[in-house]
DSSP file (Angstrom, degrees, kcal/mol; ACC not computed):
  #  RESIDUE AA STRUCTURE BP1 BP2  ACC     N-H-->O    O-->H-N    N-H-->O    O-->H-N    TCO  KAPPA ALPHA  PHI   PSI    X-CA   Y-CA   Z-CA
    1    1 A X     >        0   0    0      0, 0.0     4,-2.3     0, 0.0     5,-0.2   0.000 360.0 360.0 360.0 -36.5   54.9   -0.8  -13.8
    2    2 A X  H  >  +     0   0    0      1,-0.2     4,-2.4     2,-0.2     5,-0.2   0.875 360.0  52.3 -63.7 -36.5   53.2   -2.3  -10.8
    3    3 A X  H  > S+     0   0    0      2,-0.2     4,-2.0     1,-0.2    -1,-0.2   0.874 110.2  47.9 -69.6 -35.1   50.1   -0.2  -11.2
    4    4 A X  H  > S+     0   0    0      2,-0.2     4,-2.2     1,-0.2     5,-0.2   0.908 112.1  49.9 -68.1 -42.1   49.8   -1.4  -14.9
    5    5 A X  H  X S+     0   0    0     -4,-2.3     4,-3.1     1,-0.2     5,-0.4   0.902 111.5  48.7 -62.3 -41.9   50.3   -5.0  -13.9
    6    6 A X  H  X S+     0   0    0     -4,-2.4     4,-1.8     3,-0.2    -1,-0.2   0.884 110.2  51.8 -65.2 -39.3   47.6   -4.6  -11.2
    7    7 A X  H  < S+     0   0    0     -4,-2.0    55,-2.3    -5,-0.2    -2,-0.2   0.902 119.0  35.6 -63.8 -41.3   45.2   -3.1  -13.6
    8    8 A X  H  < S+     0   0    0     -4,-2.2    55,-3.4    53,-0.3    56,-0.7   0.910 136.5  16.0 -79.4 -44.3   45.7   -5.9  -16.1
    9    9 A X  H  < S-     0   0    0     -4,-3.1    52,-0.3     1,-0.3    -3,-0.2   0.487 103.0-115.5-114.1  -5.3   46.0   -8.9  -13.9
   10   10 A X     <  -     0   0    0     -4,-1.8    -1,-0.3    -5,-0.4     2,-0.3  -0.264  27.2-109.5  91.2 174.9   44.8   -7.8  -10.4
   11   11 A X        -     0   0    0     49,-0.1    48,-3.0    -2,-0.1     2,-0.3  -0.914  36.6 -77.3-141.1 166.9   46.7   -7.5   -7.2
   12   12 A X  E     +A   58   0A   0     -2,-0.3    46,-0.3    46,-0.2     3,-0.1  -0.509  40.8 177.1 -69.6 126.4   47.0   -9.3   -3.9
   13   13 A X  E     -     0   0A   0     44,-3.6    28,-0.7     1,-0.4     2,-0.3   0.835  61.8 -18.5 -96.3 -44.0   44.1   -8.3   -1.6
   14   14 A X  E     -Ab  57  41A   0     43,-1.1    43,-2.7    26,-0.2     2,-0.4  -0.986  51.8-137.3-160.1 161.4   44.7  -10.5    1.5
   15   15 A X  E     -Ab  56  42A   0     26,-2.5    28,-2.4    -2,-0.3     2,-0.5  -0.995  14.5-168.8-127.6 130.5   46.6  -13.5    2.7
   16   16 A X  E     -Ab  55  43A   0     39,-2.6    39,-3.3    -2,-0.4     2,-0.5  -0.984   3.4-164.7-122.2 123.6   45.1  -16.1    5.0
   17   17 A X  E     -Ab  54  44A   0     26,-3.1    28,-3.3    -2,-0.5     2,-0.7  -0.936   3.2-162.9-109.8 124.2   47.4  -18.8    6.6
   18   18 A X  E     +Ab  53  45A   0     35,-3.4    35,-1.7    -2,-0.5     2,-0.3  -0.902  33.2 142.8-105.6 104.3   45.8  -21.9    8.1
   19   19 A X        -     0   0    0     26,-2.2    28,-0.1    -2,-0.7    -2,-0.1  -0.972  55.2-129.2-144.2 158.1   48.3  -23.5   10.4
   20   20 A X  S    S+     0   0    0     -2,-0.3     2,-1.8    26,-0.2     3,-0.2   0.691  86.2  89.6 -78.8 -20.4   48.4  -25.3   13.8
   21   21 A X    >   +     0   0    0      1,-0.2     3,-1.1     2,-0.1    -1,-0.2  -0.535  43.1 163.2 -85.0  79.4   51.1  -23.2   15.3
   22   22 A X  G >   +     0   0    0     -2,-1.8     3,-1.3     1,-0.2     4,-0.2   0.781  69.7  66.7 -67.0 -25.9   49.1  -20.4   16.9
   23   23 A X  G 3  S+     0   0    0      1,-0.3    -1,-0.2    -3,-0.2     3,-0.2   0.690 100.2  49.1 -69.1 -18.9   52.1  -19.4   19.0
   24   24 A X  G <> S+     0   0    0     -3,-1.1     4,-2.6     1,-0.2    -1,-0.3   0.114  74.4 116.2-106.4  20.6   54.1  -18.3   16.0
   25   25 A X  H <> S+     0   0    0     -3,-1.3     4,-2.5     1,-0.2     5,-0.2   0.904  77.2  47.1 -56.4 -46.3   51.3  -16.1   14.5
   26   26 A X  H  > S+     0   0    0     -3,-0.2     4,-2.5    -4,-0.2    -1,-0.2   0.896 112.3  49.8 -65.7 -40.3   53.3  -12.9   14.9
   27   27 A X  H  > S+     0   0    0      2,-0.2     4,-2.2     1,-0.2    -2,-0.2   0.905 112.2  47.7 -65.1 -41.8   56.4  -14.4   13.3
   28   28 A X  H  X S+     0   0    0     -4,-2.6     4,-2.3     2,-0.2     5,-0.2   0.938 112.8  48.9 -63.2 -46.8   54.4  -15.8   10.4
   29   29 A X  H  X S+     0   0    0     -4,-2.5     4,-2.3    -5,-0.2    -2,-0.2   0.915 113.0  46.7 -60.6 -44.9   52.7  -12.4    9.8
   30   30 A X  H  X S+     0   0    0     -4,-2.5     4,-1.6     2,-0.2    -1,-0.2   0.889 111.5  51.6 -66.2 -38.9   56.0  -10.5    9.9
   31   31 A X  H  X S+     0   0    0     -4,-2.2     4,-0.7    -5,-0.2    -2,-0.2   0.912 112.9  44.6 -64.4 -42.8   57.7  -12.9    7.6
   32   32 A X  H >X S+     0   0    0     -4,-2.3     4,-1.6     1,-0.2     3,-0.8   0.898 110.0  55.3 -69.4 -40.2   54.9  -12.7    5.0
   33   33 A X  H 3< S+     0   0    0     -4,-2.3    -1,-0.2     1,-0.3    -2,-0.2   0.825 102.6  55.9 -64.6 -31.3   54.7   -8.9    5.3
   34   34 A X  H 3< S+     0   0    0     -4,-1.6    -1,-0.3     1,-0.2    -2,-0.2   0.762 109.8  47.0 -73.6 -20.8   58.4   -8.4    4.5
   35   35 A X  H << S+     0   0    0     -3,-0.8    -2,-0.2    -4,-0.7    -1,-0.2   0.780 123.9  28.2 -85.4 -29.6   57.9  -10.4    1.2
   36   36 A X  S  < S-     0   0    0     -4,-1.6     2,-0.2     1,-0.1     0, 0.0  -0.456 109.9 -61.3-115.3-171.9   54.7   -8.4    0.2
   37   37 A X    >   -     0   0    0     -2,-0.2     3,-1.6     1,-0.1    -1,-0.1  -0.527  41.2-129.3 -73.1 140.3   53.5   -4.9    0.9
   38   38 A X  T 3  S+     0   0    0      1,-0.3    -1,-0.1    -2,-0.2    -5,-0.1   0.691 105.3  66.4 -63.6 -16.6   52.9   -4.1    4.6
   39   39 A X  T 3  S+     0   0    0     -6,-0.1     2,-0.5     2,-0.1    -1,-0.3   0.595  76.7  98.6 -81.7  -9.8   49.4   -2.8    3.7
   40   40 A X  S <  S-     0   0    0     -3,-1.6     2,-0.2    -7,-0.1   -26,-0.2  -0.670  80.8-121.3 -79.9 123.9   48.2   -6.3    2.7
   41   41 A X  E     -b   14   0A   0    -28,-0.7   -26,-2.5    -2,-0.5     2,-0.5  -0.444  28.0-167.1 -68.4 134.5   46.2   -7.9    5.6
   42   42 A X  E     -b   15   0A   0    -28,-0.2     2,-0.4    -2,-0.2   -26,-0.2  -0.988   5.1-175.3-122.5 124.7   47.6  -11.2    6.8
   43   43 A X  E     -b   16   0A   0    -28,-2.4   -26,-3.1    -2,-0.5     2,-0.5  -0.954  13.6-153.0-122.0 144.4   45.6  -13.4    9.1
   44   44 A X  E     +b   17   0A   0     -2,-0.4     2,-0.3   -28,-0.2   -26,-0.2  -0.969  23.9 172.0-115.7 123.0   46.6  -16.7   10.7
   45   45 A X  E     -b   18   0A   0    -28,-3.3   -26,-2.2    -2,-0.5     3,-0.1  -0.819  38.8 -84.6-127.6 163.3   43.8  -19.1   11.5
   46   46 A X        -     0   0    0     -2,-0.3   -26,-0.2   -28,-0.2    -1,-0.1  -0.318  56.3 -95.5 -65.4 153.3   43.6  -22.7   12.7
   47   47 A X        -     0   0    0    -29,-0.1     2,-0.4   -28,-0.1     3,-0.2  -0.337  32.7-136.6 -69.0 152.1   43.8  -25.4   10.1
   48   48 A X  B >  S-D   51   0B   0      3,-0.8     3,-1.5     1,-0.2    -1,-0.0  -0.927  82.3  -0.1-110.0 135.9   40.7  -26.9    8.6
   49   49 A X  T 3  S-     0   0    0     -2,-0.4    -1,-0.2     1,-0.3     3,-0.1   0.728 124.0 -70.4  60.3  24.5   40.4  -30.7    8.1
   50   50 A X  T 3  S+     0   0    0      1,-0.2     2,-0.5    -3,-0.2    -1,-0.3   0.649 104.8 121.3  73.4  14.9   43.9  -31.1    9.5
   51   51 A X  B <   -D   48   0B   0     -3,-1.5    -3,-0.8   -32,-0.0     2,-0.5  -0.947  54.4-144.6-115.6 130.0   45.7  -29.6    6.5
   52   52 A X        +     0   0    0     -2,-0.5    21,-3.1    -5,-0.2    22,-1.6  -0.797  36.7 150.0 -91.3 129.8   47.9  -26.5    6.8
   53   53 A X  E     -AC  18  72A   0    -35,-1.7   -35,-3.4    -2,-0.5     2,-0.4  -0.969  38.2-131.0-153.7 166.3   47.7  -24.2    3.8
   54   54 A X  E     -AC  17  71A   0     17,-2.4    17,-2.5    -2,-0.3     2,-0.5  -0.983  14.6-157.9-124.8 135.0   48.0  -20.6    2.7
   55   55 A X  E     -AC  16  70A   0    -39,-3.3   -39,-2.6    -2,-0.4     2,-0.6  -0.949   0.8-164.0-112.5 131.1   45.5  -18.7    0.6
   56   56 A X  E     -AC  15  69A   0     13,-2.6    13,-2.3    -2,-0.5     2,-0.4  -0.963  13.0-154.0-113.9 114.3   46.5  -15.7   -1.4
   57   57 A X  E     -AC  14  68A   0    -43,-2.7   -44,-3.6    -2,-0.6   -43,-1.1  -0.757   9.7-163.8 -93.8 130.3   43.4  -13.7   -2.6
   58   58 A X  E     -AC  12  67A   0      9,-3.3     9,-0.9    -2,-0.4   -46,-0.2  -0.864  14.8-129.1-112.9 145.0   43.7  -11.6   -5.7
   59   59 A X        -     0   0    0    -48,-3.0     2,-0.1    -2,-0.3     8,-0.1  -0.437  40.2 -91.8 -79.8 165.5   41.5   -8.8   -7.0
   60   60 A X        -     0   0    0    -50,-0.2   -50,-0.3     6,-0.1     5,-0.2  -0.462  40.8-171.0 -79.3 151.9   40.2   -8.8  -10.5
   61   61 A X        -     0   0    0      3,-3.7   -53,-0.3   -52,-0.3   -52,-0.2  -0.675  42.1 -91.4-126.2-175.8   42.0   -7.2  -13.4
   62   62 A X  S    S+     0   0    0    -55,-2.3   -54,-0.2    -2,-0.2   -53,-0.2   0.841 125.7  31.9 -68.7 -32.7   41.1   -6.5  -17.0
   63   63 A X  S    S+     0   0    0    -55,-3.4     2,-0.3     1,-0.2    -1,-0.2   0.523 125.0  37.2-104.0  -7.6   42.6   -9.8  -18.2
   64   64 A X  S    S-     0   0    0    -56,-0.7    -3,-3.7    -5,-0.0    -1,-0.2  -0.991  75.0-129.3-148.0 136.0   42.0  -12.0  -15.2
   65   65 A X        -     0   0    0     -2,-0.3     2,-0.1    -5,-0.2    -7,-0.1  -0.222  44.2 -75.3 -77.5 170.3   39.1  -12.3  -12.8
   66   66 A X        +     0   0    0     -6,-0.1     2,-0.3    -5,-0.1    -7,-0.2  -0.411  68.3 146.9 -64.0 139.9   39.3  -12.3   -9.0
   67   67 A X  E     -C   58   0A   0     -9,-0.9    -9,-3.3    -8,-0.1     2,-0.4  -0.945  39.8-122.5-161.1 176.7   40.6  -15.6   -7.6
   68   68 A X  E     -C   57   0A   0     -2,-0.3     2,-0.4   -11,-0.2   -11,-0.2  -0.999  13.8-147.3-134.4 137.3   42.6  -17.2   -4.8
   69   69 A X  E     -C   56   0A   0    -13,-2.3   -13,-2.6    -2,-0.4     2,-0.4  -0.827  14.8-154.2 -99.0 142.9   45.7  -19.4   -5.0
   70   70 A X  E     -C   55   0A   0     -2,-0.4     2,-0.4   -15,-0.2   -15,-0.2  -0.966   9.7-172.5-121.3 134.4   46.2  -22.1   -2.4
   71   71 A X  E     -C   54   0A   0    -17,-2.5   -17,-2.4    -2,-0.4     2,-0.3  -0.991  22.1-132.8-126.4 124.2   49.5  -23.6   -1.4
   72   72 A X  E     -C   53   0A   0     -2,-0.4   -19,-0.3   -19,-0.2    -2,-0.0  -0.586  19.3-174.3 -75.6 131.1   49.6  -26.6    1.0
   73   73 A X              0   0    0    -21,-3.1   -20,-0.2    -2,-0.3    -1,-0.2   0.771 360.0 360.0 -97.0 -32.1   52.1  -26.1    3.8
   74   74 A X              0   0    0    -22,-1.6   -21,-0.1     0, 0.0    -2,-0.1   0.371 360.0 360.0-172.4 360.0   52.0  -29.5    5.5
């Protein structure tokens, strides 16, 4: 079912977290990987413009184009 869903709607390509807490980079990466597939690359980068946020990048599918969702963390 997951492969059909990915074909139609796309799938997660990568996750980028922009947060100030560089010391917890490994903990953030491990927490996100247990929620998603371990094969999805997760990077933790410094915040831009003083806003902490997470970007989830999706590949394109037959019914939806490639895009990224953004969630503000703080």
